[in-house]
C-alpha positions in Angstrom: -63.1 -8.1 -105.5 -62.5 -5.1 -107.7 -65.6 -3.3 -108.8 -65.8 -2.0 -112.4 -68.5 -0.1 -114.3 -71.1 -2.3 -115.8 -70.6 -5.0 -113.2 -73.4 -6.2 -111.0 -72.2 -6.3 -107.4 -73.4 -9.5 -105.6 -73.8 -9.7 -101.9 -75.6 -11.9 -99.4 -76.5 -11.9 -95.7 -78.5 -13.6 -93.0 -81.4 -12.5 -90.8 -80.4 -14.5 -87.7 -83.3 -15.6 -85.6 -83.3 -17.4 -82.3 -85.5 -20.4 -81.9 -86.8 -21.9 -85.1 -90.1 -23.1 -83.7 -91.0 -19.9 -81.8 -88.9 -16.9 -82.9 -87.9 -14.8 -79.9 -85.0 -12.6 -81.1 -83.1 -11.4 -84.2 -79.7 -9.9 -84.6 -79.0 -6.3 -85.7 -75.5 -5.1 -86.3 -74.6 -1.4 -85.7 -72.4 0.6 -88.1 -71.4 4.1 -87.1 -74.5 5.7 -88.8 -77.0 2.8 -89.3 -78.2 -0.6 -88.4 -77.4 -3.6 -90.7 -77.4 -7.3 -90.8 -74.4 -9.6 -91.3 -73.7 -9.6 -95.0 -71.0 -9.0 -97.5 -69.8 -9.3 -101.1 -69.7 -12.6 -102.9 -66.3 -13.9 -103.8 -65.6 -15.2 -107.3 -67.5 -18.5 -107.9 -69.2 -18.3 -104.5 -72.9 -18.9 -104.2 -75.2 -16.6 -102.3 -75.6 -19.1 -99.5 -71.9 -19.7 -99.2 -71.3 -15.9 -99.0 -74.1 -15.4 -96.4 -72.7 -18.1 -94.1 -69.0 -17.0 -94.5 -69.8 -13.3 -93.9 -72.0 -14.0 -90.9 -69.3 -16.1 -89.3 -66.6 -13.5 -90.1 -68.7 -10.6 -88.7 -70.3 -12.3 -85.7 -68.0 -15.2 -84.7 -71.0 -17.5 -84.9 -69.8 -20.7 -86.6 -71.6 -21.5 -89.8 -72.4 -25.0 -88.5 -74.5 -23.4 -85.7 -76.8 -21.7 -88.3 -79.6 -23.5 -90.0 -80.7 -21.8 -93.2 -84.5 -21.8 -93.9 -84.6 -23.6 -97.3 -88.0 -22.0 -98.2 -87.0 -18.3 -97.7 -84.9 -15.9 -99.7 -85.3 -12.2 -100.1 -83.7 -10.3 -103.0 -83.0 -6.6 -103.2 -81.6 -4.7 -106.2 -80.5 -1.1 -106.2 -77.7 1.1 -107.3 -74.6 2.0 -105.4 -71.5 4.1 -105.9 -68.0 3.2 -104.7 -64.9 5.4 -104.4 -63.0 3.4 -107.0 -65.8 3.7 -109.7 -66.1 7.5 -109.4 -69.6 8.8 -110.1 -70.6 5.7 -112.1 -73.4 3.8 -110.3 -73.3 0.0 -110.2 -76.2 -2.4 -109.9 -76.2 -4.3 -106.6 -78.0 -7.5 -106.0 -78.3 -8.6 -102.3 -79.9 -11.9 -101.3 -80.9 -12.5 -97.7 -81.7 -15.8 -96.0 -83.3 -16.6 -92.7 -80.8 -18.4 -90.4 -81.9 -20.0 -87.2 -79.7 -20.4 -84.2 -80.6 -22.2 -81.0 -79.7 -19.3 -78.7 -78.4 -15.7 -78.7 -74.8 -16.6 -79.0 -72.1 -14.3 -77.7 -70.7 -12.3 -80.5 -67.2 -11.5 -81.7 -67.5 -8.3 -83.7 -65.0 -7.5 -86.5 -66.7 -4.9 -88.7 -69.3 -3.2 -86.5 -69.4 -0.9 -83.5 -71.9 -3.0 -81.7 -74.7 -5.5 -82.1 -78.0 -6.3 -80.4 -80.3 -9.2 -80.2 -83.7 -7.6 -80.6 -87.1 -8.9 -79.6 -88.8 -10.6 -82.5 -91.9 -8.4 -82.9 -93.0 -6.0 -85.6 -90.8 -2.9 -85.2 -92.6 0.2 -83.9 -90.2 2.5 -85.7 -88.4 2.1 -89.0 -85.0 0.5 -88.8 -83.8 1.0 -92.4 -86.7 1.6 -94.7 -85.1 0.5 -98.0 -83.6 -2.8 -96.8 -84.2 -4.1 -93.3 -87.8 -3.1 -92.9 -89.1 -4.8 -96.1 -87.0 -7.9 -95.2 -88.4 -8.1 -91.7 -92.0 -7.7 -93.1 -91.4 -10.6 -95.6 -89.8 -12.7 -92.9 -92.7 -12.1 -90.5 -95.2 -13.1 -93.2 -93.2 -16.2 -94.1 -92.9 -17.3 -90.4 -96.6 -16.7 -89.8 -97.5 -18.8 -92.9 -95.6 -21.8 -91.4 -97.9 -22.1 -88.4 
């Protein structure tokens, strides 16, 4: 979708967690210079949930029907970004993340990342990405602890 000044860019992704009842692992995707989660831009008339499931399947190969979204969790981030086709004009970006449960650490088919890793579900001892992933993991950990 073309990005134009004044537009809010919408995107969505999923924090994939193994084992709904007792989280053991979560998935991180590796770009050349940073860690990320499966996510991408919303297509026209697509909901955040539809985008999150579509992008996760496209980027990991894990079929959407193998992912159960947690209906009681969503995490929103808003920040400014710049794209090559908009020059120096910043655009507002709204990203919504969901928790998605999978029954196991499925083998991955990567299409947009250099690598991926199923990480142990534990508070990270070092920052992963302070502006996005770290606050999401903290919110998810708090949410999961409150379920018990």
